[in-house]
N, C-alpha and C positions, 0 to 999 in steps of 0.2 A: 352819269346816265348809262343804263344798261340797255342795249338794243335788243330786239327780239332774237337775234342770232347769238346772243350771249356776249357780244363785244362791248367793252367798256369805252365810253367816250366822255371826255371832260365837258362839262356844261359851261358855256361862257358865263362868267360872273360867279362861278362856284366858290372861289376864294372869298368873295364878299359874303356869300351865304354862310360860310364857315365862320367868318369873323363875326357876323351877326349872332350866330348860335353861341359863340364864345362869350359875347357881351351879355346875352340873356342868361347864360349859366352863371357868370360872375355876379351879375346883378342879383340873381336869386340867392346865391350863396351868401353874399354880403347882407342882404336884407334879412335872411333867416338867422344869421349869426347875430346881427344887431337886435333882432326881436328876442332871441333867447337870452342874450346878455342883459337886455333891458328888463326882462321879467325877473331875472335873478337879482339885479341891482335894486329893483323896486322893493323886493322883499327885504334885502339887506339894509337899505337906507331907512325904510319904514321901521324896521326893528330897532335900528340904531337911534332913531328919533324918539321912540316910545320907551325903550329900555333905559332906566336910570341906574347909574352906578357910580359910586364915589361922591365925596362931598367937595364942593367948590371952596367953601369957607368953613373952617372948623366951628362947630357948635350951632350951625344954622339948621340943620335938619332937612334941608332940601338936597336931594341927589341931583347930579348933573346928567343930562342925556349922554349916552355912549358916544354919539356922533360929535359931541363937544370935545372929546379927547383927541389930541393930535395924532396918536397912532391909528385910531379908527379912521380919521380923515385921510391919512396916508395910505390906508388899505383900500378905501372905497373910491375916493375922488379920482385917482388915475383911471380906474375902470369906468367911471362915469364919463370921463373925457373920451376914452376909447370907444364907448358906446355911441356917443354923439358923432365921433368921426366915422364910425361904421355906417350910421344912418345917413349922413351926408354923402359919403362915398357911394352907398347903394343907390341913393337918389340920382347921383351924377351918372352912374353906369346905366340906370334905367332911362334917363333922358337921352344918353348917347345911343342906346338901343332903339328908342322910338324915333330919334332923328335918322338913324340908319334905315329903319323900316320905311320912313317917308321919303327916302332917297336923297337926303342931305349929303352933299359931297364932302363936307367937313367931318362927318361922323366916321 
């Protein structure tokens, strides 16, 4: 707090306010990151499901979806798990922030 004379004085509870602002920023960063990653993964997984390439059994004439290939799964599925973890972490930070705003002492 800055007084009219230009003197700075700490506000009681200011550390808690800074902690709350930090929680809000972190929750927003995590939520936006998970949203961007989810959009990119949606495109990649949909493409991998619809794109067919390679034959499962010789002479059958049916191509297998790209997502059925183990290398494609190894490329996409860890990112899918990461995306879910970001979503849940963002939700947890958001709940902590709202609990802090409501005055919950455990937040």
